[in-house]
Every structure is written in structure tokens, then in C-alpha cells.
VMD Tcl script that draws the C-alpha trace (Angstrom):
set ca {
  {0.00 0.00 0.00}
  {2.99 2.34 0.46}
  {3.50 2.22 -3.31}
  {0.29 4.21 -3.77}
  {0.93 6.70 -0.98}
  {3.08 9.79 -0.50}
  {5.84 7.40 0.58}
  {6.02 5.78 -2.88}
  {9.52 7.18 -3.54}
  {10.88 5.72 -0.29}
  {9.07 2.44 -0.95}
  {10.61 1.99 -4.41}
  {14.04 3.02 -3.15}
  {13.89 0.42 -0.36}
  {12.59 -2.20 -2.81}
  {15.54 -1.52 -5.12}
  {18.01 -1.89 -2.24}
  {16.37 -5.18 -1.25}
  {16.67 -6.52 -4.82}
  {20.33 -5.49 -5.00}
  {21.04 -7.15 -1.64}
  {19.56 -10.41 -2.89}
  {21.50 -10.24 -6.16}
  {24.71 -9.62 -4.20}
  {23.89 -12.60 -2.00}
  {23.37 -14.76 -5.09}
  {26.72 -13.58 -6.47}
  {28.51 -14.48 -3.23}
  {26.85 -17.90 -3.05}
  {27.69 -18.72 -6.68}
  {31.33 -17.63 -6.58}
  {32.61 -19.23 -3.36}
  {32.54 -22.88 -4.44}
  {36.02 -24.46 -4.71}
  {35.35 -27.79 -6.43}
  {31.68 -28.17 -7.36}
  {28.62 -25.94 -7.05}
  {25.12 -27.26 -6.31}
  {22.07 -24.98 -6.19}
  {18.62 -26.30 -5.24}
  {15.65 -24.04 -5.87}
  {11.86 -24.43 -6.04}
  {10.48 -24.80 -9.58}
  {7.49 -22.75 -10.70}
  {5.39 -23.94 -13.65}
  {4.58 -20.44 -14.89}
  {6.43 -17.20 -14.21}
  {4.90 -14.02 -15.58}
  {7.28 -11.71 -13.79}
  {10.18 -12.88 -11.57}
  {9.44 -12.00 -7.95}
  {12.50 -13.47 -6.25}
  {16.00 -14.71 -7.04}
  {14.89 -18.32 -7.67}
  {12.34 -17.19 -10.26}
  {14.90 -14.87 -11.86}
  {17.43 -17.72 -12.21}
  {14.75 -20.07 -13.59}
  {13.72 -17.45 -16.16}
  {17.34 -16.91 -17.28}
  {17.88 -20.67 -17.65}
  {14.62 -21.44 -19.47}
  {14.63 -18.26 -21.58}
  {18.29 -17.25 -21.91}
  {19.13 -14.02 -23.74}
  {20.28 -14.48 -27.33}
  {24.05 -14.18 -27.66}
  {25.72 -12.66 -30.70}
  {28.97 -14.09 -32.09}
  {31.14 -11.90 -29.85}
  {29.23 -12.78 -26.68}
  {29.36 -16.48 -27.56}
  {33.14 -16.37 -27.28}
  {32.94 -15.09 -23.69}
  {29.67 -16.49 -22.28}
  {27.92 -19.85 -22.10}
  {24.50 -20.35 -23.65}
  {22.46 -21.55 -20.66}
  {19.83 -23.14 -22.91}
  {22.26 -25.85 -24.03}
  {22.67 -27.20 -20.50}
  {19.02 -27.24 -19.38}
  {17.17 -30.57 -19.12}
  {13.53 -29.50 -19.28}
  {12.22 -33.01 -18.55}
  {14.07 -33.42 -15.26}
  {14.29 -29.68 -14.48}
  {18.06 -29.91 -14.08}
  {20.69 -27.43 -15.24}
  {24.13 -29.07 -15.46}
  {27.26 -27.35 -16.73}
  {30.70 -28.97 -16.72}
  {31.77 -32.24 -15.16}
  {31.90 -33.35 -11.55}
  {35.33 -32.96 -10.01}
  {36.44 -35.87 -7.87}
  {37.91 -34.76 -4.57}
  {40.96 -36.67 -3.46}
  {41.10 -37.16 0.26}
  {44.09 -35.23 1.55}
  {46.58 -36.95 3.77}
  {47.42 -35.07 6.96}
  {50.41 -35.68 9.15}
  {51.01 -34.63 12.73}
  {51.54 -30.92 13.26}
  {55.00 -29.52 12.69}
  {56.74 -26.41 13.86}
  {56.80 -23.61 11.31}
  {58.84 -20.45 11.24}
  {56.54 -17.42 11.22}
  {57.23 -14.02 9.75}
  {57.86 -11.18 12.24}
  {54.60 -9.72 13.52}
  {54.10 -5.96 13.38}
  {52.21 -5.02 16.54}
  {51.33 -1.48 15.57}
  {51.83 0.97 12.77}
  {50.34 4.20 11.53}
  {47.88 2.31 9.33}
  {46.79 -0.69 11.38}
  {46.90 -2.19 14.82}
  {46.93 -5.78 16.01}
  {43.57 -6.95 17.36}
  {43.00 -9.56 20.05}
  {40.33 -12.17 19.42}
  {38.61 -13.72 22.46}
  {37.99 -17.34 21.54}
  {35.59 -18.14 24.38}
  {32.04 -17.06 23.56}
  {31.36 -16.95 27.32}
  {34.44 -14.85 28.07}
  {32.66 -12.17 30.09}
  {30.43 -14.65 31.97}
  {33.23 -16.78 33.43}
  {33.66 -16.69 37.19}
  {36.97 -18.46 37.75}
  {40.18 -19.60 36.08}
  {39.28 -23.30 36.33}
  {35.86 -22.71 34.79}
  {37.33 -20.56 32.02}
  {39.93 -23.20 31.23}
  {37.29 -25.94 31.07}
  {34.92 -24.02 28.79}
  {37.73 -22.90 26.50}
  {39.07 -26.43 26.23}
  {35.64 -27.83 25.40}
  {35.03 -25.14 22.78}
  {38.39 -25.76 21.12}
  {37.81 -29.52 21.11}
  {34.42 -28.91 19.47}
  {36.03 -26.79 16.74}
  {38.69 -29.44 16.10}
  {36.17 -32.29 15.83}
  {34.15 -30.25 13.33}
  {37.13 -30.53 10.94}
  {37.73 -34.28 11.43}
  {36.20 -37.01 9.28}
  {38.63 -39.84 10.07}
  {41.48 -40.23 12.53}
  {44.07 -39.22 9.94}
  {42.49 -35.73 9.80}
  {43.42 -34.91 13.40}
  {46.86 -33.48 12.60}
  {45.52 -31.10 9.96}
  {42.64 -29.95 12.18}
  {44.94 -29.18 15.11}
  {47.42 -27.45 12.78}
  {44.65 -25.08 11.66}
  {43.93 -24.17 15.29}
  {47.64 -23.50 15.89}
  {47.89 -21.40 12.74}
  {44.83 -19.35 13.78}
  {46.35 -18.60 17.19}
  {43.71 -20.51 19.16}
  {46.48 -22.87 20.41}
  {50.19 -22.43 20.79}
  {52.54 -25.10 19.43}
  {52.96 -26.98 22.72}
  {49.21 -26.97 23.38}
  {48.66 -28.20 19.84}
  {51.06 -31.13 20.28}
  {49.42 -32.03 23.59}
  {45.85 -31.94 22.29}
  {46.86 -33.81 19.12}
  {48.34 -36.64 21.22}
  {45.22 -36.83 23.43}
  {42.73 -36.90 20.55}
  {44.81 -39.36 18.52}
  {45.01 -41.70 21.52}
  {41.29 -41.32 22.21}
  {40.29 -42.20 18.64}
  {42.13 -45.52 18.90}
  {39.56 -46.68 21.49}
  {36.01 -47.85 20.92}
  {33.47 -46.62 20.04}
  {35.51 -43.69 18.70}
  {37.77 -45.87 16.52}
  {34.66 -47.11 14.70}
  {33.10 -43.64 14.46}
  {36.24 -42.13 12.93}
  {37.08 -44.99 10.56}
  {36.63 -45.23 6.78}
  {33.62 -47.53 7.14}
  {31.04 -44.74 7.31}
  {29.83 -41.96 5.10}
  {30.48 -38.90 7.26}
  {28.39 -35.71 7.28}
  {29.81 -32.96 9.50}
  {27.70 -29.88 10.29}
  {24.97 -30.59 7.71}
  {21.53 -29.00 7.96}
  {18.32 -30.99 8.37}
  {15.34 -29.13 6.92}
  {11.96 -29.57 8.63}
  {8.72 -28.34 7.11}
  {7.65 -25.09 8.70}
  {10.69 -24.92 10.99}
  {14.15 -23.47 10.98}
  {17.06 -25.71 10.03}
  {18.61 -28.14 12.53}
  {22.27 -29.13 12.43}
  {23.72 -32.19 14.18}
  {27.50 -32.09 14.62}
  {28.29 -35.48 13.04}
  {26.15 -38.04 11.21}
  {27.47 -41.47 10.19}
  {25.60 -43.39 7.48}
  {25.98 -46.99 6.25}
  {23.29 -49.02 4.49}
  {20.14 -48.50 6.60}
  {22.04 -47.54 9.75}
  {22.70 -44.06 11.11}
  {24.68 -42.83 14.09}
  {24.38 -39.22 15.25}
  {27.03 -37.61 17.48}
  {26.55 -34.18 19.05}
  {29.47 -32.53 20.82}
  {28.60 -30.55 23.95}
  {30.85 -28.20 25.94}
  {28.50 -27.33 28.80}
  {26.83 -29.20 31.62}
  {24.49 -32.16 31.03}
  {20.97 -31.13 30.11}
  {17.64 -32.79 29.28}
  {17.44 -30.35 26.36}
  {20.42 -32.12 24.75}
  {18.55 -35.45 24.91}
  {15.38 -33.96 23.41}
  {17.42 -32.37 20.63}
  {19.09 -35.70 19.84}
  {15.74 -37.53 19.73}
  {14.58 -34.96 17.18}
  {17.57 -35.80 14.97}
  {16.84 -39.53 15.25}
  {13.17 -39.02 14.32}
  {14.30 -37.09 11.23}
  {16.62 -39.92 10.17}
  {13.87 -42.50 10.71}
  {11.68 -40.50 8.32}
  {14.53 -40.56 5.79}
  {14.43 -44.37 5.78}
  {17.20 -45.30 8.22}
  {15.81 -48.21 10.25}
  {18.64 -48.43 12.78}
  {19.27 -45.05 14.43}
  {21.53 -44.39 17.39}
  {22.28 -41.07 19.06}
  {25.22 -40.11 21.25}
  {25.62 -36.86 23.17}
  {29.35 -36.45 23.82}
  {30.33 -34.10 26.66}
  {33.86 -33.27 25.65}
  {35.24 -31.76 28.90}
  {34.71 -34.92 30.92}
  {34.73 -37.34 27.94}
  {31.30 -38.68 28.88}
  {28.89 -40.29 26.41}
  {25.12 -40.35 26.84}
  {23.50 -42.85 24.48}
  {20.05 -41.95 23.11}
  {17.68 -44.38 21.41}
  {14.12 -44.14 20.15}
  {11.50 -46.55 21.41}
  {10.19 -48.87 18.72}
}
mol new
graphics top color blue
foreach p $ca { graphics top sphere $p radius 0.5 }
foreach p [lrange $ca 0 end-1] q [lrange $ca 1 end] { graphics top cylinder $p $q radius 0.2 }
display resetview
């Protein structure tokens, strides 16, 4: 209704900014892929006038602009890569990702660090999200350790990834070299024991930090999901105290996986500070 009022100028200006924001977001999303890019969008049978980015992209793919001979040398004709029967646009070939081998962390000579200059100044990053709520050194140490462990496990698929994950934390400044060597040794030793040795082996398809979409709800993201045949194991890393909320959250993940067709579903809430596992199962 603002479009037909005295605020029509402001309305159209804000609408233009919103459209530009969404186009910028599309640009960012489409240019950050390293190996392969997948885009999933709703399909609309008839589009008279694109009203959002998905409809704009669909219109450009189904009705691409005609390219002259000069443009054809620089741009791809989208129409050639559109499968109208399956509603799939596919350009290029899938790149196979070779699993990178990681070794234990090694010392590396760093360049001298300039603490301050006329143009910039070194900034300190506080790695603990609860930094200002901590009430004692022991508590701070425990929370920080749990948070760092969580960040490391996010980067690990199998045991051989531990060295690379810890190296990243050392390079970012979250750990010094000695702390990195210590935490690498502890995690590597831990993952040689069951059930962790099984969880971090090559036997499973591993999904770290992947969203589960529920109808009418926001996305939900378990920390680690292991899949094999009709079996699924969910692991959620926790850095705080034990809570009934963690159990309810895990049961929600297991219900989702049941709906996806996984008959055998097992959940594990892993409290990293004390290395305590709480197993969660759904009643039949």
C-alpha cells in the first residue's frame, strides 16, 4: 500500500536496495565454491514476472538471452545445459575430490609480527564465547578447552584428519605449538579406542555440520552423522553441563533420520570436557 501513498519514492528506493542485496547474496553464493557448485531451488510452472531470485534464475535458464557471435566467445548459452524433462541445469563435469593426507603438526617459522603501525593495529580475538560470563580460572579453562575440542572435531572425518585440524587451530592462534602437540596426542590416543575408533574410521559416510530441513521450521544441524546401508549414528558434541534439552534435541535428529528411511538409528551426546557419552535411542 505504500506504493500508492506519499511514501512511494521511499518504498521503491527500499525495494531496489532489497533486490540489490539479494543479487549480491546470489553472487557471493555462486562464486565461493572451490570444487563443485550445487544450487537447489523451487520450480514454478509459470512465471509471468520474476518476484524473487529463484524465479529470476529459472527465467534466465529457461529463456536465456540471445548471444551474438562476440558474446558467444565469452559467455555460455544456458539453454544448451538445461534438461527441461528433469528440471536440471548441469554445466561442466563433476570434479572428484581426493582425500588429503594429513600428518602430525609440525613447527613452522613465522614471519615477524608488526604489533602497531600508523595504518593498522593488532587486534586480540577472544575465543571463548562466554568470556565475560566466566567466574573463575578453572571454569574458564574448562569451557575454552571444550570449545576448542568442538572446533577441532568439526574438521575431522577420520582419525588421519586430526593433525591437519589441530594445525589449523595452531595457525589461527587458538592454540600455541605446545598446546597443539598435547591436544593432538590426546585426541589421537582417544580415537584408537572404541566406540571412537569405529566412528572415525573409513567404514562410514560422514556428514559434519549438515543441515536438516523440517517443514515449517528453521534448520537443525547435528554435529556429526554417520551413514551406512540402513544404519545411522548421530554424534553431538557438547561443551557445557548435562541437560535434558540435549537429549530432546538428539531424539529430534533420530526421528528425522527415521523419516529418511534409516531403520537403525543411534544417538550419542558427547560431553567433551569430561569425555562422557550419553546414548540416546528411540523406542520402537
